C-alpha positions as CSV (number, residue, x, y, z in Angstrom):
1,M,102.5,88.9,69.0
2,N,105.6,87.5,70.6
3,A,108.0,89.8,72.4
4,V,110.7,87.2,72.7
5,E,111.5,84.1,70.6
6,L,114.2,81.5,71.2
7,M,115.1,79.0,68.5
8,G,117.5,76.3,69.5
9,L,119.4,78.7,71.7
10,T,122.6,77.1,73.1
11,K,125.5,78.2,75.1
12,R,128.7,76.3,75.9
13,F,131.6,77.3,78.2
14,G,134.4,75.1,77.1
15,E,133.1,71.5,77.7
16,T,130.2,72.7,79.8
17,L,126.8,72.9,78.1
18,A,125.1,75.6,80.1
19,V,122.0,76.1,77.8
20,D,120.9,73.3,75.6
21,G,118.8,74.1,72.6
22,L,116.0,76.2,74.1
23,T,113.0,76.9,71.9
24,F,110.0,78.8,73.2
25,E,108.2,82.1,72.8
26,I,107.1,84.8,75.3
27,A,104.0,86.8,74.3
28,A,103.9,90.6,74.6
29,G,102.3,91.7,77.8
30,E,102.9,88.7,80.0
31,I,105.0,87.7,82.9
32,F,107.1,84.7,82.0
33,A,109.0,83.0,84.9
34,L,112.0,80.9,84.1
35,V,112.3,78.5,87.0
36,G,115.0,76.1,88.1
37,P,117.7,75.4,90.7
38,D,121.2,76.9,90.7
39,G,123.1,75.9,87.6
40,A,120.0,75.3,85.5
41,G,121.1,77.9,83.0
42,K,118.7,80.7,84.0
43,T,121.2,83.5,84.2
44,T,123.0,82.5,81.0
45,T,119.7,82.5,79.1
46,L,118.8,86.0,80.3
47,R,122.2,87.3,79.5
48,M,121.9,86.0,76.0
49,L,118.4,87.6,75.6
50,S,119.9,90.9,76.9
51,G,122.7,90.8,74.3
52,I,125.4,90.5,76.9
53,L,126.4,87.0,76.0
54,L,126.8,85.5,72.5
55,P,125.1,82.1,71.9
56,S,127.2,79.2,70.8
57,A,124.3,78.0,68.5
58,G,120.7,78.9,67.7
59,E,119.3,82.3,67.9
60,A,117.0,84.6,69.8
61,R,114.9,87.6,68.9
62,V,113.7,90.4,71.3
63,L,111.0,92.7,69.9
64,G,111.9,91.3,66.4
65,L,115.6,92.2,66.8
66,D,118.4,89.6,66.6
67,T,120.3,89.4,69.9
68,V,123.6,89.2,68.1
69,R,123.3,91.6,65.2
70,D,121.1,94.1,67.0
71,A,122.4,93.9,70.5
72,E,122.9,97.6,71.0
73,R,119.4,98.4,69.7
74,I,117.9,95.8,72.1
75,K,119.6,97.4,75.1
76,E,117.7,100.6,74.3
77,Q,114.4,98.7,74.5
78,I,114.9,96.6,77.6
79,G,115.5,97.0,81.3
80,Y,117.9,94.4,82.7
81,M,118.4,93.8,86.4
82,S,121.1,91.3,87.3
83,Q,121.3,89.3,90.5
84,R,123.8,91.9,91.9
85,F,122.5,95.1,90.4
86,G,125.2,97.8,90.3
87,L,123.9,100.3,92.8
88,Y,126.4,102.8,94.2
89,P,126.3,102.6,98.0
90,D,127.7,106.1,98.6
91,L,125.1,107.7,96.3
92,Q,121.7,108.7,97.6
93,V,118.6,106.9,96.2
94,E,117.7,109.8,93.8
95,E,121.4,110.2,92.8
96,N,121.5,106.6,91.7
97,L,118.4,107.2,89.6
98,H,120.0,110.3,88.0
99,F,123.2,108.2,87.3
100,Y,121.3,105.5,85.4
101,A,119.2,108.2,83.6
102,D,122.5,109.6,82.3
103,I,123.7,106.1,81.2
104,Y,120.5,105.6,79.3
105,G,120.5,109.0,77.8
106,V,117.2,110.1,79.4
107,P,116.7,113.8,78.7
108,R,117.0,116.3,81.5
109,R,113.7,117.8,80.5
110,G,110.9,115.8,82.4
111,R,113.5,113.7,84.2
112,A,112.6,115.0,87.7
113,E,108.9,114.1,87.1
114,K,109.9,110.6,85.9
115,I,112.0,110.0,89.0
116,D,109.2,111.2,91.3
117,R,106.9,108.8,89.6
118,L,109.2,105.9,90.0
119,L,109.9,106.7,93.7
120,A,106.1,106.9,94.3
121,F,105.6,103.7,92.3
122,S,108.0,101.8,94.4
123,N,107.1,103.4,97.7
124,M,110.6,104.8,98.0
125,Q,109.8,108.6,98.3
126,P,110.6,108.7,102.0
127,F,114.0,107.3,101.3
128,R,115.1,109.5,98.3
129,K,117.9,111.1,100.3
130,R,119.1,107.9,102.0
131,R,122.4,106.4,100.8
132,A,121.8,103.2,98.8
133,G,124.3,101.4,101.1
134,N,122.0,102.0,104.1
135,L,118.9,100.5,102.5
136,S,117.5,97.1,103.5
137,G,117.8,94.2,101.0
138,G,114.2,94.7,99.9
139,M,114.6,98.4,99.3
140,K,117.8,97.9,97.4
141,Q,115.9,95.5,95.0
142,K,113.1,98.1,94.5
143,L,115.7,100.8,93.8
144,G,117.4,98.5,91.3
145,L,114.1,98.0,89.6
146,A,113.4,101.7,89.5
147,C,116.9,102.3,87.9
148,A,116.1,99.6,85.3
149,L,112.8,101.4,84.5
150,I,114.3,104.9,84.2
151,H,114.3,104.8,80.4
152,T,110.8,103.3,80.1
153,P,111.7,99.9,78.6
154,R,109.2,97.7,76.7
155,I,110.6,94.5,78.2
156,L,111.9,94.0,81.7
157,I,114.4,91.2,82.3
158,L,115.0,90.3,85.9
159,D,117.5,87.7,87.1
160,E,116.4,86.3,90.5
161,P,115.3,89.7,91.8
162,T,114.0,88.5,95.1
163,N,116.8,86.1,96.0
164,G,117.6,86.5,99.7
165,V,114.8,89.0,100.2
166,D,112.3,88.6,103.0
167,P,108.7,87.3,102.2
168,V,107.1,90.7,102.8
169,S,109.5,92.5,100.4
170,R,109.0,89.7,97.9
171,R,105.2,90.3,98.0
172,D,105.7,94.0,97.5
173,F,108.1,93.5,94.6
174,W,105.6,91.3,92.8
175,R,102.9,93.9,93.4
176,I,105.0,96.4,91.5
177,L,105.5,93.9,88.7
178,Y,101.8,93.5,88.4
179,Q,101.4,97.2,88.1
180,L,104.0,97.2,85.3
181,L,102.1,94.4,83.6
182,R,98.9,96.5,83.6
183,E,100.9,99.3,81.8
184,G,101.8,96.9,79.0
185,V,105.4,96.0,80.0
186,T,106.5,92.4,79.2
187,I,108.4,90.9,82.1
188,V,110.8,88.0,82.0
189,V,111.9,86.9,85.4
190,S,114.1,84.0,86.7
191,T,113.6,82.6,90.1
192,A,114.5,79.6,92.2
193,Y,111.2,80.0,94.2
194,L,108.6,77.7,92.7
195,D,105.9,79.2,94.9
196,E,106.8,82.6,93.5
197,A,106.5,81.4,90.0
198,E,102.8,80.6,90.6
199,R,102.2,84.3,90.2
200,A,103.5,84.4,86.6
201,T,101.3,84.2,83.5
202,R,103.4,81.3,82.2
203,V,106.3,79.3,83.6
204,G,109.2,77.5,82.0
205,L,110.8,74.7,84.0
206,L,114.5,74.6,83.4
207,H,117.0,71.9,84.5
208,Q,120.6,71.5,83.4
209,G,120.1,73.9,80.5
210,R,117.0,72.1,79.1
211,L,113.4,73.2,79.1
212,L,111.3,70.5,80.8
213,A,108.0,72.2,80.2
214,A,106.5,75.7,79.6
215,D,102.9,76.6,80.2
216,A,100.5,78.4,82.5
217,P,100.8,77.3,86.1
218,G,97.4,75.6,86.1
219,R,98.2,73.6,83.0
220,L,101.6,72.6,84.3
221,R,99.9,71.0,87.4
222,Q,98.1,68.7,85.0
223,L,101.5,67.2,84.1
224,L,101.8,65.6,87.5
225,G,100.4,62.4,86.0
226,G,99.1,60.8,89.2
227,T,97.6,61.4,92.7
228,L,99.5,63.4,95.2
229,F,99.6,62.0,98.8
230,E,100.8,64.2,101.7
231,V,102.2,62.1,104.5
232,R,102.5,63.5,108.0
233,A,104.6,61.3,110.3
234,E,107.4,61.4,112.8
235,Q,111.0,61.3,111.4
236,P,110.0,62.6,107.9
237,R,113.5,62.0,106.4
238,R,113.4,58.4,107.5
239,V,109.9,58.0,106.2
240,A,110.9,59.5,102.8
241,A,113.9,57.1,102.5
242,L,111.7,54.1,103.5
243,L,108.9,55.0,101.0
244,R,111.5,55.4,98.1
245,Q,112.6,51.9,98.7
246,A,109.1,50.5,99.3
247,L,107.4,52.3,96.4
248,P,110.0,52.4,93.6
249,E,107.4,53.2,90.9
250,D,106.2,56.3,92.8
251,T,107.9,59.7,93.1
252,V,108.7,60.5,96.8
253,S,109.9,63.9,97.9
254,L,110.5,65.6,101.2
255,F,108.7,68.9,101.7
256,G,109.7,70.4,105.0
257,E,108.2,68.3,107.7
258,R,106.0,66.4,105.3
259,V,106.5,63.8,102.6
260,H,104.9,63.9,99.2
261,V,104.2,60.8,97.2
262,V,103.0,60.9,93.6
263,S,101.4,57.7,92.5
264,R,99.8,56.5,89.3
265,E,98.2,53.7,91.3
266,P,96.7,55.5,94.3
267,K,94.5,52.5,95.3
268,R,97.7,50.5,95.7
269,S,100.0,53.2,97.2
270,G,97.5,54.7,99.6
271,P,97.0,51.7,101.9
272,A,100.6,50.6,101.3
273,I,102.0,53.8,102.8
274,G,100.4,53.1,106.2
275,S,101.4,49.5,106.2
276,F,105.0,50.1,105.5
277,L,105.3,52.7,108.2
278,T,103.6,50.4,110.7
279,V,106.0,47.6,109.9
280,A,108.9,50.0,110.4
281,G,107.6,51.1,113.7
282,L,106.9,54.7,112.6
283,R,103.7,56.5,113.7
284,L,101.5,57.9,110.8
285,D,99.9,61.2,111.9
286,G,98.0,61.8,108.6
287,L,97.6,60.7,105.0
288,T,95.7,62.9,102.6
289,T,95.4,63.7,98.9
290,V,96.4,67.3,98.1
291,E,96.5,69.7,95.1
292,P,100.0,69.7,93.6
293,S,102.3,72.8,93.7
294,L,104.7,73.7,90.9
295,E,107.4,72.1,93.0
296,D,105.6,68.8,93.0
297,V,105.3,69.1,89.2
298,F,108.9,69.9,88.8
299,V,110.1,66.9,90.8
300,S,107.7,64.6,89.0
301,V,108.5,65.8,85.5
302,L,112.2,65.6,86.3
303,G,111.8,62.1,87.6
304,D,109.9,61.1,84.4
305,R,112.7,62.5,82.3
306,K,115.4,60.6,84.2
307,E,113.4,57.3,83.9
308,A,113.0,57.9,80.1
309,G,116.7,58.6,79.9
310,H,117.6,55.4,81.7
311,A,115.2,53.5,79.4
312,R,116.9,54.8,76.3
313,I,120.3,54.0,77.6
314,G,119.2,50.4,78.3
């Protein structure tokens, strides 16, 4: 059973095409991560699924309900947490929870027990009397999540919930999401962190409003279509620029202090990398083949799409 279905979903803002014909499904009881850089269309897509924005074309269904005709009914069934969730800084943690409970029409009877459970669930019990404005970034995100869960939604839609949050808080946040998953909540989350997306059941790679691929992380890695070399050398930026010129048929990317090269002809590219660096007077500290990350896959798939586009134009 699908919890969410998109069929040619499109959104324009004037001349800008923000979301371009998205078609995919999200199964009930899974974590689906929508991944892409800023401007990829992640937020616009999630707002359309939440019934906040009207599509320009196409349609979407959430729990079988049309996001345009049944927008108000959908809002009763989902929890939506935007990038800047509307916490009230002058209210205490539990006061924020009561406020959102009032908005969602949660009955007073049994509400205290539900709030206690959410505070325990998110490890926020020691901070229930603290003003929201005095919480750390990670705790604000956990409080925002608790507020989005106050009415027991069937689907949770989270727009970059860990953006700007420290790694420890990100790990804690995902631990909470896994707990929700075990309780049968379907989770749709957008993120710019490709390493974070590895935790999802399935991942959709989004770029300039278009879906490049959608599958389980393990299957997406198989899209790499070549051997991945990791190059460790001095002056990595210079090395990357050199290899892009020397190996035009390969995909060359800079990953921190290391350079990644995806090659469909590893027997040619492997020896060539060392030779090119030697000629350029650059020391090669290491050259190994490694397992690809989702970021490697994203860069490779994007490069393939660009090459295909150039071929069609020609």
